[in-house]
C-alpha positions in Angstrom: 95.4 81.5 108.1 94.6 84.4 105.8 94.3 88.1 106.0 90.8 89.5 105.9 91.0 93.2 105.0 88.2 95.6 105.7 86.7 97.5 102.8 87.8 101.1 103.0 85.0 103.7 102.6 87.4 105.9 100.6 87.7 103.3 97.8 83.9 103.1 97.6 83.6 106.9 97.3 86.2 107.0 94.6 84.6 104.2 92.7 81.2 105.9 92.5 82.6 109.3 91.8 84.5 107.7 88.8 81.2 106.2 87.6 79.6 109.6 87.7 82.4 111.3 85.8 82.4 108.6 83.1 78.7 108.7 82.8 78.8 112.5 82.4 81.5 112.1 79.7 79.4 109.7 77.7 76.3 111.9 77.9 78.2 115.0 77.0 79.8 113.3 74.0 76.4 112.4 72.7 75.1 115.9 72.9 78.0 117.0 70.6 77.0 114.6 67.8 74.7 116.0 65.1 73.1 112.9 63.6 72.5 112.8 59.8 70.1 109.9 59.1 70.9 110.0 55.4 74.6 109.7 55.8 76.5 106.4 55.5 78.9 106.2 58.5 81.7 103.7 58.6 82.6 102.4 62.1 86.2 102.4 63.2 88.0 99.2 64.0 91.4 98.9 65.7 93.5 98.2 68.7 93.1 100.0 72.1 96.1 99.6 74.5 97.1 101.2 77.7 97.7 100.8 81.5 95.7 100.0 84.6 96.5 103.2 86.7 95.3 101.6 89.9 98.4 99.4 90.2 101.1 102.1 90.0 99.1 104.4 92.3 98.8 101.5 94.8 102.5 100.9 94.4 103.2 104.4 95.6 100.8 104.3 98.5 101.4 100.8 99.8 104.9 99.8 100.8 104.0 96.1 100.7 102.9 96.2 97.1 104.4 96.6 93.6 102.6 96.0 90.4 101.8 97.0 86.8 99.3 95.9 84.2 99.0 96.4 80.4 95.5 96.3 79.1 94.2 96.0 75.5 91.3 95.1 73.3 90.6 94.7 69.6 87.2 95.2 68.0 86.1 92.0 66.2 82.6 92.9 65.3 80.2 95.8 66.0 79.7 94.8 69.7 82.4 92.2 70.4 85.9 92.9 71.5 88.8 90.5 72.0 90.4 91.7 75.3 93.4 90.8 77.4 95.5 92.0 80.4 99.1 91.2 81.1 100.9 92.1 84.3 103.2 91.5 87.3 102.6 91.8 91.0 104.6 91.5 94.2 102.7 91.6 97.4 103.9 91.1 101.0 101.3 89.8 103.4 102.3 90.9 106.9 100.2 89.1 109.7 100.9 89.0 113.4 102.3 85.5 113.1 103.6 85.2 109.6 105.2 87.4 106.9 104.9 86.1 103.3 105.9 87.6 99.9 104.2 86.5 96.7 105.8 87.5 93.4 104.9 86.6 89.8 103.3 87.3 86.4 99.8 86.7 85.0 97.7 86.9 81.8 94.0 87.2 81.4 92.2 86.8 78.0 88.7 86.8 76.8 85.8 88.8 75.2 83.9 92.0 76.0 80.4 92.6 74.8 79.4 96.3 74.5 75.8 96.8 75.7 75.9 100.6 75.0 74.2 102.0 71.9 76.6 104.6 70.6 75.5 107.6 68.5 77.1 107.9 65.1 80.8 108.3 65.2 81.2 107.3 68.9 83.0 104.4 70.4 82.2 104.4 74.1 81.6 101.1 76.0 79.4 99.9 78.8 80.5 96.3 78.7 80.3 92.9 80.3 83.3 90.6 79.7 84.6 87.2 80.5 88.2 86.2 81.1 90.3 83.1 81.7 93.3 83.9 83.9 96.6 82.2 84.5 99.3 83.1 87.0 102.8 81.8 87.5 104.5 82.9 90.8 106.4 82.0 93.9 105.9 82.5 97.6 108.6 83.3 100.1 108.1 82.7 103.8 110.1 85.6 105.4 109.3 85.0 109.0 106.9 83.2 111.3 106.0 83.1 115.0 105.5 80.0 117.1 102.9 80.7 119.7 103.6 79.5 123.3 101.7 79.8 126.5 105.0 80.1 128.5 105.1 83.7 129.7 108.7 83.4 130.7 110.2 83.0 127.2 107.4 84.5 125.1 106.6 83.7 121.5 109.3 82.2 119.4 109.9 84.2 116.1 111.8 82.5 113.4 113.3 84.4 110.4 114.7 81.6 108.4 113.4 82.2 104.9 111.8 79.5 102.8 110.9 79.8 99.1 108.1 77.9 97.3 108.7 78.4 93.5 107.0 77.0 90.4 103.5 77.8 91.7 100.5 78.4 89.4 96.8 79.1 89.5 93.9 79.5 87.0 90.6 81.2 87.4 87.5 82.5 85.6 86.6 86.2 85.8 83.4 88.2 85.1 84.2 91.8 84.4 81.8 94.8 84.3 83.1 98.2 83.1 82.9 101.5 81.3 85.1 103.2 78.8 84.6 106.8 77.7 86.5 108.8 75.1 87.6 112.0 76.8 89.9 113.2 74.0 90.5 112.1 70.4 91.3 108.4 70.6 92.0 108.7 74.4 89.8 106.7 76.7 89.5 106.4 80.5 87.8 103.4 82.1 86.7 101.8 85.3 85.9 98.1 85.9 85.0 95.7 88.7 86.0 92.0 88.6 84.4 88.9 90.2 86.6 85.9 90.2 86.4 82.2 90.8 89.5 80.0 91.2 89.6 76.8 89.2 93.0 75.3 90.0 96.0 76.2 92.2 99.2 74.7 93.4 99.3 72.9 96.7 102.0 73.7 99.1 102.6 71.2 101.9 101.9 72.7 105.4 101.6 76.1 103.8 98.8 78.0 102.1 98.6 80.5 99.3 98.2 84.1 100.6 98.1 86.1 97.4 97.9 85.1 93.7 99.2 87.7 91.2 96.4 88.8 88.9 93.8 87.2 91.1 94.4 88.8 94.5 94.3 87.7 98.1 92.9 84.3 99.0 90.6 83.4 101.8 90.0 80.2 103.7 87.0 78.2 102.6 86.2 80.3 99.5 87.2 80.1 95.9 85.9 83.5 95.1 87.6 86.9 94.9 87.1 90.4 93.6 89.1 93.3 92.1 88.9 96.6 90.3 90.8 98.7 87.7 91.1 102.3 86.4 92.4 102.3 82.9 93.9 104.9 80.5 94.1 103.7 76.9 94.8 104.9 73.4 92.8 103.7 70.4 94.8 103.0 67.2 92.4 103.0 64.2 93.3 100.3 61.7 90.4 100.2 59.3 86.7 101.1 58.8 83.7 99.1 57.8 
């Protein structure tokens, strides 16, 4: 018994418009660089940290959702970045026969590989990344309806709340994304996420409806998807 949401066309349009804007930013930045093949240029290494803007925007637009996520990466080598996301989500799943609230925190950690060949002095990314995710959360059954074929009394709706705490889940995640420097050390980014659940808590006579950090679950499938729009600031630490 899970909610199967339809993809909204507006989200698709916004996603592809974002790709166009980011691609234009990268191309425009390249045109501004005057290469000097005789110069020795040191690459910047440091910490990039910021927020996933999609979650606070969704919190404002969706009364059944609250969430935030801190994102960050650290450049290990020329093309490799240590990356992580840390966040909290609260999501109410409101179905005709059941109302459930999931609430908890999560962390995702892994590596990004930058497949983009930057011009001298640039630090943009077109990357593929891998994450291992862990979520600790609880589910609260707010109300449920017992279906009956007796037209005289109608369906029986129960509002006695039940809480299932101490739940957890783990998953692996493939992430594809872009990051473009729009101002000095300020980056905007977009990413898509493909996820596969590895482990999850079992709840007797009750399923998992939403896993913070992973997203909604579906019957008969261990796979999920997500997206993000990031705003980050790069803190240079050293050059080499």
